[in-house]
N, C-alpha and C positions, 0 to 999 in steps of 0.2 A: 504494500500500500504506500504510494507516494503521496506527498502533501498535495492537496487540491491546488489548481492553478490560482495564482495570486496569494496563496497562503504560504508564509515562510516556513521552512523546515523547522521542526522542533529542535531547539538548542539544548542538547542533553548536558552540556558542560555546566549549566546552571542547576542541574538536577531538579527539573520541574516536578510539581505534584502530579503523580500518576494514580490512576484507579485501576483495579484489577478485579476480575471475576474469579471467585474461589468456588469450585464445583467438583462434583464427583462423589466417590465414596468417602465417608467420614474418615476412615483410616488410611486412605490413599488419594487425597484430593489433588487437584491441579490448579495452577495459578496462571491466568492469561491476561495480558494488558488490554485495557478497554479504551481509555481516553485520558487526556491531560487537562489540567487547568493552569493557564499562564496569565498572570496579572488579572485574575478574576474572570477570564474568558475560558469557556469550555471549548475544547478543540480536539479533533481527531489526532491520533498518533501517526502522522504521515512521514515515513522515513524510507531512505534507500536501504537495500539489503545490508550495506555496511553500517548504516545507522541502527538497524535492528540488532545487529551483533553488538554494537556499543551499548544499546539499551540492556541487552541480556547481561553483559558483563557488569553494568552498574547496578541494576535493580534485582538481578537474580543470582547474585553471589551467594554461595552456600552459607547458611546461618543467618541471612538477613530476615528480619522480622517486621511484619506489618500488622496494624490493628484491623480486625474484621468487624463489619457492621451489618446489622439487619434492623430496618425500621428506625434508623438514626440512633441505635443503641450499640455501643461497642461490647461485643460478646467475648472477645479474647484476642488471640494472635495467630497468625499463620507464619510459619518459618520455612524458608526455602531450603529444600533438601540438596545434598551433594549429588544425589542420583538424578539422572535425567529420564523423563518418561519416554517410552516408545509410542509415538503417535503416528501410526501408518495412515497415510492419506493418498490413496491411489491417484497417479497422474500429477502429483505435486512434488516439485523439486525443493522449493524453499518454504519452510514453515515459519510462522511467527514464533518468537520465543515462548515456550510453554515450560513451566517449572513443576516438578514434583514438590510436595510440601507436606507438612504435618501441622495439625491444629492443637491448640490448647485453649480451653474455655475457662471463663471466670467462675461459671457455675456448671453443675452437672447437666448434660444434655443427652437426649436419647436419639438424636438424628442419626439415621443410617446413611442417608444421602444429604449432601450439603449444597447450599447456594448462598454465598455471601458476597459482599463487596469489600475489598480491602483497599486501603489508602496508604500511600508512601509517607504520609505525615499525619499527626493527630488532627482530627476535625473539630471545628466549633460546633456547639449544640445550640439549637433554638430553645426558647423558653418552653418548659413543659406545660401541657394542658392540665389544668386542675379542676375543670368543670365536670359536669355529669354527662356521661355518654348514654345514648339510647340503648334500650334493651334489645336483644336479638329480634324479638317480634316487631318492635318499633322500627328498627333499622330495615328489616325486610319490607315492611309496609312503605316506609319512606323511599327506599331504594327502587321498588317496583313502580311506584307512582312517578318518581323522578325519571326513570328510564322510559316508561310509557309515554310521558309528555314529550321527551326528546324524540322518541321513535315516531310519534304521531306527526311531529313537525317535519320529519323526513319522509313521511308517507308510508311508514311501516306499520302494519296492523298489529294490534296488541296480541292477537292469538299467535302470530308468527313469533313474536318475542317470547311469549310464555311457553313455546315449544322448545326453547333453548335452555341450557343450564344457566341458572341465575346465581349471581354472587354480589354481595354488597358489604362494604366495611368502611369504617372511619380511619383515616390516617392523619396523624398530627404532623402537619407540614410547616406551620408557622405562617402560611399565606395570609390568614386572618386570625382573629382571636379564637375562632372555632375550628375544629378538625375539618379536613377536606373529605367529602363524600365520594367514594369510588363505587361505581356500578358497572357490572358486566353481564351481558347476555351473550352466550357463546355456544356454538354448535359443539357437542361432545366429540364429534368426528372432525374437528377443525384441522385444516391443513394436512400435514403429512401423517397425522394420526388416523385419518380416514381415507376413503377411496379417491377423494378429489374429483367427484363426479356429481352432477345434478346441481340443485339450487341450495344455497345456504345464506345465512344472515348473521350479523354480528353487531352488537352495540357495546361500546366502551366509552364511559363518560365520567367526568369529574365535576363536582359541584362545590361551591364555597358560599359561605353565609356572610353577606355584606349587610343584610337587613334582617327581617324576620324569617325569611325562607332561604332555602338553598337555590342558587342560580347556577345554570350550566357555565362552567369555565373551561371545559374541553370536551369535545364530542367527536367520536369516530363511529359513524353509522353506515353500514354497508349491507347490501343485499344483492345477490346475483349468482353467477357461475362460481361454483366451489373452487375452481382452479385459479380464479382471479381475485377473490376476496382476500383482503389483508386482515389478519387477526392481530390483536394486541393484548398484552398482559403486563402487569407490573412485576418487575424484578425486585426493585427496592426503592426506597426514598431516603435521602440524606442530603445534608447541606454541603455540596461539593465546592461551591465557590465562596463560602464564608460570608454571605450577605444576610444570614439569619433566617432564610427561607429555604426549605428543602428543595432539591431537584428530584423529579420523579423519573426513574430509569425504567424504560419499557423494552420489551422484546416484541418485534413485529415480524410476522411471517406469512408467507403464501405457500400454497401447495407446490412442491417440487422446486423451490427456490431457496437461496441463502437467506438466513434471518438477518434482520436489521436491528442494530442497537439504537434506541431513540432516547434522548435526554430532554425532558420537559422542564422549562423554567417558568416561574410566575412573574409576569410583567404586565403592568397596566390592567390588573384585575382579571387576567386570563392566563391559562397555561399554553405556552408556545413551544414548538420544537426548537431547542437551542443547538442540537446536533443530531445527525442521523448518519450512521456508517454501516457498511456490511460487516456482519460477524464472521468473516472468512478467516480461517486459520492459515490459508495459503497465500504466499506473497508472489507467486508466479504472475506475470502479466496476463491479462485476459487473452484467450486465443481468438484469432481473427475468425469471424463468422463467414462461412462460404455460402 
């Protein structure tokens, strides 16, 4: 992955703040670079093959430790192992740096598979929410009504939404004094999990409370051919740029295509895409299409 046109290459000599995905089995996790923050700006890690080797030597030296986060809470540390994982990727000559690692937690955890975000420096925390959260039943009622209203505005029938898997939760982002509402209606056979055939639909939305009610602050509503619909899910939320408001990290995917990493930032009362990059492990240049 080379830096986009007009974007200067990442200066690794300053050891910029990097974020990593920690994933895999709890006892044998992997560490993969995701993105950087430079002078408060979120940016992709665009480097030449030589630059990626330099990143590997700086950030993945054996014994290096980074804090691991989930929902803006530091759970423990990930330590880079001296062993290097074997990651076979057919047809790929050059891989991004991927490190084997081991995890230590501040408290006992039962996770067998893990998914965390790690940061190369400690992160600032926004003020905790001390108010009252809705009950599970209240949240389900609020979330369905919120999702139905957004779906109706996009011409989506409520019965179509209610045929999908529903999920709603509150996440404390610091965007307002109240938690952010997250609502998702998703096909259980979404993307590569299903046949990629026929019709499907998906609604992913965020809401924030600036008055008495929750107003939509991000919406992704799609309905159509299952091979073309983009699905989205939250990977994590944490304050990556230190402005006191969390960024929301999404994974976006389509059937038979590489996943995208999307970072949402809260600006002018709405959640906007601050960055979107392919989650490709391969650094080979794209092959010419014939």
